[in-house]
C-alpha positions as CSV (number, residue, x, y, z in Angstrom):
1,M,-12.2,17.7,-16.3
2,E,-12.9,18.5,-12.7
3,K,-9.9,18.5,-10.4
4,S,-10.2,16.3,-7.2
5,K,-10.4,18.2,-4.0
6,H,-9.0,15.3,-2.0
7,Q,-5.4,15.2,-0.9
8,T,-3.4,12.1,-1.7
9,K,-2.5,10.1,1.4
10,Y,0.3,7.4,1.6
11,I,0.6,4.4,3.8
12,F,4.0,2.7,3.9
13,V,4.3,-1.0,5.0
14,T,7.9,-1.6,6.0
15,G,9.8,-4.1,8.1
16,G,13.0,-6.1,8.0
17,V,11.7,-9.2,9.8
18,V,8.5,-9.6,7.8
19,S,9.1,-11.3,4.5
20,G,8.3,-9.5,1.2
21,L,5.3,-11.8,0.8
22,G,4.0,-10.9,4.3
23,K,4.3,-7.2,3.5
24,G,2.4,-7.7,0.3
25,I,-0.4,-9.6,2.0
26,I,-0.7,-6.9,4.7
27,A,-0.7,-4.1,2.1
28,A,-3.3,-5.9,0.0
29,S,-5.5,-6.6,2.9
30,L,-5.4,-3.0,4.1
31,G,-6.1,-1.8,0.6
32,R,-9.1,-4.0,0.3
33,I,-10.5,-2.7,3.6
34,L,-10.0,0.9,2.5
35,K,-11.5,0.3,-0.9
36,E,-14.6,-1.2,0.7
37,R,-14.9,2.0,2.7
38,G,-15.1,4.0,-0.6
39,L,-11.5,5.1,-1.1
40,R,-9.6,4.9,-4.4
41,I,-6.6,2.6,-3.9
42,T,-3.4,2.1,-5.8
43,L,-0.9,-0.4,-4.4
44,Q,2.9,-0.1,-5.1
45,K,5.3,-2.6,-3.5
46,F,9.0,-1.6,-3.2
47,D,11.7,-3.7,-1.5
48,P,14.8,-1.4,-1.1
49,Y,17.3,-4.2,-0.4
50,I,19.2,-6.8,-2.4
51,N,19.3,-10.4,-1.3
52,V,22.9,-11.6,-1.5
């Protein structure tokens, strides 16, 4: 198996004011644009806070 020569790049979508759904929509839209430009995309959503 040939090793990829491309370095992994990360994009973080954060924000306290934007809802979790809003961050997901922004991340998915950005991922779609990058995928259409020929990049391989993996989306992971992480909300590091607890709603009390």
